[in-house]
N, C-alpha and C positions, 0 to 999 in steps of 0.2 A: 487405506493402502497408499494413496497418494502422499499423504502427508507423512506417513512412516518411511517411506521411500526418500522423501525430500529431507527428511531431517537426518538419515543416513548420509546422504550427500554433503548435508551443511556440516556434520561433524567432522569431515574430511577435509574442509576447506573454509573455515568459520570466518576468517578475517575479510577477505575480500571477496569472496564466492567465486562463481564460474563465469560470469557473464551472461549477456542475453540469451534467452530461450534455452538455458541449461537444462531445464528439466526434460524439454523435449528430446534433447540428444543424450542425456546421461542415465535418465531413470532405468533404461535397460539394464545397465551394470549393477543395481543394486536390488531390482524387483524379485519378489519371490515366486509370483505367478504372473503369467504374461498378460499384459494389457497395454494400450497405446493411449497415450495422453501427451499434450503438449503444455499442460497447466498443473500446478499442485493444487488448484481450486481454493487456494487461500492467498490472496495478494499479500499479506505481511510476509508469509512463509515465502513467496514467490521472490520478493524483494530480498529477504535474508540468503536464499539459494543463490541469486543471480548477483547481489552486490555485497553480501556477507555483512559482517556486524557493522562497518563503516556505513554501508547503505542504510541500513535499518535505523542506525542513530540518525543519519541526515533526515530521512523521512520523519521519525518522531521528534525531530528537533523543529522541522517545519511545521508541523501541525502543532506542536507545543508553543511556539511562538505565536503562530496565528491565534491560537485560544487565548493566551495572555493578553495579546494586542486588543482583542475584542473585549475582554473582562476589564481592562485598564481604561477603555473609551470612556470619558465623562458622559457623553450622550448616548444613552443606550436606546437603540431602536429595535421595535420588533422584528424587523427584518433581520438583524443580526442574531437574534435569537432563532430564528428560522433557518438561516444559513448553517449555524453550528449544528442544530438538530439535523438538518439534512446531510450534512457532511458526517456527523456521527452515525447516522443510521447508514450511509454509504460505505464507511469503512467497517462497520460491524458486519454488514452482509458481505462485504468482499473479503472479510477473514474466513468465510465459510463457502465462497462461490468464486468465480471467477471474471465478474463484469468488469473490473478495472483493467482487463487487458483489451477491451475494446476502445479504439481511439476517441469515440464520440463520448463515452464516460469518462474517461481522462480528460478531454477538453471541458466538459461540463465540471468536472471536479476543481480544476484550475480557475475557470470562470467564478465558481462559488468562492475559491480561496481570495481571489482578487477583489471581489466585489465591496467587503468592507474596507479593505485596505485603501482602495480607490476612492471610497466616499470620505474617508479621513482626509484624503490629500484635497478634495475639492469642497 
């Protein structure tokens, strides 16, 4: 139900989206039955709704760059594999839930992203 209503909204403004907390304020305009929710319960769908195709492309490019960077490193460390697996699980889980809206999860997410990049610099 959340996803269906989010997709209805995305279709109306697909390029740049509606901005922060769009689902909270706009879902009532497309819902078939009454419910209250601040989230789409899918982080990629939330990004698409709030930031449009431009935002989801930026998100995908950052993750793609990160994975390519790790793969191209000459020195493979077990920690890098663990970081990639952890990020993968977090991204897959956030596709079906809303934990990426919590600030501490976002903070951990970016720490995980930065760890191999910082390790390559030093």
